[in-house]
N, C-alpha and C positions, 0 to 999 in steps of 0.2 A: 475561529470557524467552528460552528456547531455541528452536532452529529448528523443531522439531516442535510445540512449544506455540504458537509464533507462527502457524504454518500452521492448526492447529486453531482458534485463536482467530479468525483471519481468516475462515475458512469458517463458524464458528458465529455470528459477528456480522456476516454479510454485508450486512444491512440496518440495522445499528446505526450511526447517524450521530451518536450522543451519547456523551460520555465522552471519554476520552483514550487515546492509544496511545503507548507508549514507542518510542524510536528503534530499539531492538532488534526490536520487533514489526514495525515498518514495514519496516526494511531486510531482515529475514529473509523477509518476504512478497515483497518485490521480488526477492530472490535466488531464491526458489522459482519465481516466475513466469518469470523469465529462463531459469533452467536448463530447466524443463519446456518452455518455448516453443522453445528451441534444439533439444532432443532431439526434439520433435514435428516441427519443421521438417525436420530430417534425415531422419526416418522418412517424412514426407510426400514428400520429394524422391526418396528411394530406392525406396520401396515403392509409394506411391499415385500419385505424379506430380502431385498437386494439393494445395494447402494445405487439407485437410479437417479433420484432427484438431487441427492448430495453430489453425485458425480457431475451431473449437468450443471449445477451451480458452481462448482469448482472450476469447470471448463469455462463457464461464462465470466467468471471474475479473475481468470488467470491473467489475461492481457491488461485489464485495468489495474490489477495489483502490481504488475511489473512497471507499468507507466508511473503509478504514484510513487513507487519505490525509487525509480530513476529520478523523478522530480524532487523527491526528499533528499537524495544524495546531492542533487544540484544545489539544494538550499544550503548544504554544508560545503559547497565549492568543490565537489567531487564529481567526476564523470559517472553517468548511469552505468557504464560498463563495469564499475566496481561491484555491481550486483553479482557478477559471475564468481566473485570470491566466496560466495555462499556454497559453492560446490566443494570447497576444501572442508572436510569434516571437522566439526567442532570449532576450530579457530576461525574459519570464515563466517559462521553464523554469529558467533560472539562479537567479532569485529563489526559486522553489519548492525547488530543491535546497538552497539556503542555509538556508531555513526548516526543511527536513526533517532537516538535519544539526545544527541548533541544539538545544541541550539544552532540555528542557521547563521550564516555570516551576516552581520549588520550592514545595511545598505546594499547597494547593487554589487553583484559579483559577475563573473564572466558568463553566467547563465541567465542574467537579467535582474530586474528589480526584486525586492523581497516579496515573498508570497503573502497574499492577503490573509490576515489572521481572523478577520471578521467578514461577514457577508455584506 
């Protein structure tokens, strides 16, 4: 899945917590959010003087980010509820990153068929 396809898929499935997301879909989503957040933070600092647009963008991408994270965990045959482990300082975040970079299970798992890797 390419960059633009991953962004389109992330926004079109913003409340879809079922199915699976390929590594490329998840990491392109993260790349998009980080790039836009950095640009909006710079614009906010230079033009507005307060974090208005970056805050609105973060709010707008919160639910789609949780959904794509849950689908990514489904690809590794883990429940989306494992996202809550991120609330454990340091260890939870490290564990989530390891799971997010792990290859998905080959073939179908309890969350459905493999995620499409191409459009």
